[in-house]
C-alpha positions as CSV (number, residue, x, y, z in Angstrom):
1,M,17.9,-41.5,60.3
2,N,14.9,-42.7,62.3
3,K,16.1,-45.7,63.9
4,A,13.1,-46.6,65.0
5,S,10.3,-49.4,63.1
6,F,7.3,-48.1,61.9
7,T,4.4,-50.7,60.0
8,I,2.3,-49.2,56.9
9,E,-1.1,-49.1,56.3
10,S,-2.7,-48.1,52.9
11,Y,-7.0,-47.9,52.7
12,A,-7.9,-46.1,49.4
13,L,-11.0,-43.8,50.5
14,G,-14.2,-42.9,48.6
15,M,-15.3,-42.7,44.7
16,F,-11.7,-40.5,44.3
17,Q,-9.8,-44.0,45.9
18,T,-7.1,-41.8,47.5
19,N,-5.0,-43.4,49.8
20,A,-5.4,-42.8,53.3
21,Y,-2.2,-44.0,55.2
22,V,-1.6,-45.1,58.6
23,L,1.9,-45.1,60.1
24,T,3.0,-47.0,62.9
25,N,5.4,-47.0,65.5
26,T,6.1,-50.9,66.3
27,E,7.9,-49.6,69.1
28,N,5.5,-47.4,71.3
29,G,2.7,-48.0,69.2
30,E,2.1,-44.4,69.0
31,T,0.5,-43.7,65.4
32,I,0.5,-40.9,62.4
33,V,-2.5,-40.7,59.9
34,I,-1.6,-39.2,57.1
35,D,-4.5,-37.8,54.1
36,P,-7.8,-39.2,55.5
37,G,-10.1,-39.3,52.3
38,M,-14.5,-39.7,51.8
39,D,-15.8,-42.5,52.7
40,P,-14.2,-43.4,55.6
41,D,-15.1,-46.3,57.8
42,V,-12.4,-49.0,57.1
43,L,-9.6,-46.6,58.3
44,L,-11.9,-45.3,61.1
45,K,-12.5,-49.0,61.7
46,A,-8.4,-50.0,61.6
47,I,-7.2,-46.8,64.1
48,A,-10.6,-47.8,66.3
49,N,-7.5,-48.8,68.9
50,K,-4.8,-47.3,67.7
51,N,-2.9,-44.1,69.4
52,V,-3.4,-41.8,67.5
53,V,-0.8,-38.6,68.0
54,A,-1.0,-36.2,64.6
55,I,-3.2,-36.0,61.2
56,L,-0.9,-35.1,58.3
57,L,-2.5,-33.4,55.3
58,T,-0.6,-33.2,51.7
59,H,-3.3,-30.7,51.2
60,A,-7.0,-30.1,51.4
61,H,-8.5,-30.8,48.2
62,L,-12.3,-33.0,49.4
63,D,-10.5,-36.4,48.3
64,H,-7.3,-35.7,51.2
65,I,-9.9,-34.3,54.2
66,G,-13.2,-36.1,53.6
67,G,-12.5,-37.7,56.2
68,L,-10.1,-35.6,58.8
69,N,-13.7,-34.5,60.2
70,Q,-13.9,-38.4,61.3
71,V,-11.2,-38.9,62.2
72,R,-10.3,-36.1,64.5
73,A,-13.5,-36.7,66.5
74,L,-11.9,-40.0,67.3
75,T,-8.2,-39.0,67.9
76,H,-8.7,-35.9,68.9
77,A,-4.8,-35.5,66.6
78,P,-3.8,-32.4,65.8
79,V,-3.8,-31.0,62.6
80,Y,-1.1,-30.4,60.4
81,I,-1.4,-28.1,57.1
82,H,0.9,-26.1,54.6
83,P,-0.2,-22.4,56.2
84,V,-1.8,-22.0,52.1
85,E,-3.9,-24.2,52.1
86,Q,-5.5,-23.3,55.8
87,E,-8.4,-21.6,55.2
88,W,-8.9,-24.2,52.1
89,L,-10.5,-26.9,55.6
90,T,-12.9,-24.0,56.2
91,N,-14.1,-23.2,53.0
92,P,-16.7,-25.6,50.6
93,D,-15.5,-23.2,47.3
94,L,-11.8,-23.3,47.9
95,N,-11.7,-27.3,48.7
96,G,-13.4,-28.2,46.0
97,S,-16.8,-29.6,47.3
98,S,-18.7,-27.7,46.5
99,R,-18.1,-28.3,43.0
100,W,-19.3,-31.7,44.2
101,N,-22.4,-33.6,44.3
102,L,-22.3,-34.0,48.1
103,P,-24.9,-34.8,50.3
104,E,-23.2,-31.5,52.6
105,P,-19.8,-29.8,51.8
106,I,-16.6,-30.8,53.5
107,V,-16.0,-28.1,56.0
108,C,-13.1,-28.4,59.2
109,E,-12.1,-26.4,61.8
110,R,-8.4,-24.8,61.0
111,A,-5.3,-26.6,61.6
112,E,-3.5,-26.8,64.9
113,Q,-0.4,-26.6,63.3
114,E,0.9,-25.5,60.3
115,L,3.7,-26.9,58.3
116,S,6.7,-24.8,56.2
117,D,9.2,-25.8,54.1
118,E,12.5,-27.9,55.6
119,Q,10.2,-28.1,59.0
120,L,11.5,-31.6,60.7
121,L,8.9,-32.8,62.7
122,E,9.0,-35.4,65.7
123,L,6.2,-37.2,65.6
124,A,5.3,-40.6,66.8
125,G,9.2,-41.6,67.3
126,L,10.0,-41.1,64.1
127,S,11.6,-38.4,62.1
128,I,9.3,-36.6,59.4
129,R,11.1,-33.8,56.5
130,V,8.4,-31.4,55.9
131,L,9.2,-30.8,51.8
132,H,6.7,-27.5,50.1
133,T,5.8,-29.1,47.1
134,P,3.0,-26.9,45.2
135,G,2.0,-27.7,41.5
136,H,-0.8,-30.0,42.2
137,S,-2.0,-27.0,44.7
138,P,-0.8,-23.9,46.0
139,G,-0.1,-26.3,49.4
140,S,0.8,-29.0,48.8
141,C,3.9,-30.5,51.1
142,S,5.5,-33.8,50.9
143,F,6.1,-36.2,53.8
144,V,10.3,-37.5,54.4
145,I,10.7,-40.2,56.2
146,G,14.4,-42.6,55.8
147,Q,13.2,-43.6,52.2
148,H,9.3,-42.7,52.8
149,C,8.0,-40.2,50.4
150,F,4.6,-39.8,51.6
151,G,4.0,-37.0,48.3
152,G,0.3,-36.8,47.5
153,D,-0.7,-35.6,44.3
154,V,2.8,-34.3,43.3
155,L,4.0,-37.5,41.6
156,F,2.7,-40.8,40.3
157,A,3.7,-44.4,39.4
158,Q,4.0,-42.7,35.6
159,S,2.2,-39.4,35.7
160,I,2.1,-36.9,37.7
161,G,-0.9,-35.2,40.0
162,R,-3.0,-31.9,37.9
163,T,-2.8,-28.5,37.8
164,D,-6.1,-27.5,36.3
165,L,-7.9,-27.6,39.7
166,L,-7.6,-23.6,42.2
167,G,-4.2,-22.6,42.6
168,G,-2.1,-25.6,40.2
169,D,1.1,-24.4,37.9
170,Y,2.6,-27.1,35.6
171,E,5.5,-25.2,36.1
172,T,5.8,-24.6,39.5
173,L,4.8,-29.4,39.3
174,M,7.5,-29.3,37.3
175,M,9.9,-27.8,39.8
176,S,9.0,-29.2,42.3
177,I,9.4,-33.1,41.0
178,Q,13.3,-32.0,39.7
179,D,14.0,-29.8,43.3
180,K,12.4,-31.6,45.5
181,L,11.4,-35.1,45.2
182,F,13.9,-36.2,42.4
183,E,16.9,-34.7,45.0
184,L,15.7,-37.8,47.2
185,D,17.7,-41.2,46.8
186,D,16.5,-42.7,43.9
187,E,15.8,-46.0,46.4
188,T,13.0,-43.9,47.9
189,I,9.3,-44.9,48.0
190,V,6.9,-42.7,47.1
191,Y,3.7,-43.3,48.0
192,P,1.0,-41.2,46.2
193,G,-2.1,-39.8,46.5
194,H,-3.8,-42.6,44.6
195,G,-2.8,-45.4,42.8
196,P,0.1,-47.5,43.8
197,K,3.9,-47.0,45.3
198,T,6.6,-46.0,43.2
199,T,10.3,-45.5,43.4
200,I,12.1,-42.5,42.6
201,D,14.1,-43.9,40.0
202,T,11.8,-45.5,38.4
203,E,10.2,-42.4,37.8
204,K,13.1,-41.7,36.5
205,T,13.5,-43.9,34.2
206,Y,10.0,-44.4,32.9
207,N,7.5,-41.7,33.6
208,P,6.7,-40.4,30.4
209,F,5.8,-36.7,31.7
210,V,9.1,-36.0,33.0
211,T,11.1,-36.9,29.8
212,G,13.8,-34.2,29.4
213,L,13.2,-33.4,33.1
214,L,16.4,-34.0,34.4
215,R,19.3,-32.0,34.7
């Protein structure tokens, strides 16, 4: 249970309009950045005077790590990722940036910390439960803080993550949604990698892609 209060800022970055989230503990001022995407100028301005203690990656597709090098250089904060996608940070063929007409492919240093399913992180005075939720990508993770879930590209408002990219698998994605995310409280707010936030109950009720998924 998280007793500390925290603010949540969201910034839609780059041509993919990827949501980067900035979580700040209102008591100690420590901050966590989730998914620093491409063209991160607005994000860099937002965190310029913040004490960023961690950078969490839901996964390592190019649109979620495009601003990682800049945020890392500014904050010197450690990066957290699932070990399955460690090499994606250093390899443009894996993170997908080599397939786009970018000024240069995205190459980052390896993450300092590796995540595991059901791991409990204590960062910025917050207790963060890690859920390994593969399907959109093999190392996708969701971060649960109380009744807030930062799920990357697993579950969207009335949609789901695509599974036609490297390492994607539809059946695995459905299992992640059913066995992990839909086991969260119905009131849990889902902050996706793209688009507006939603709730678990709303997606159980209205998401056409999960019809018949519920047991």
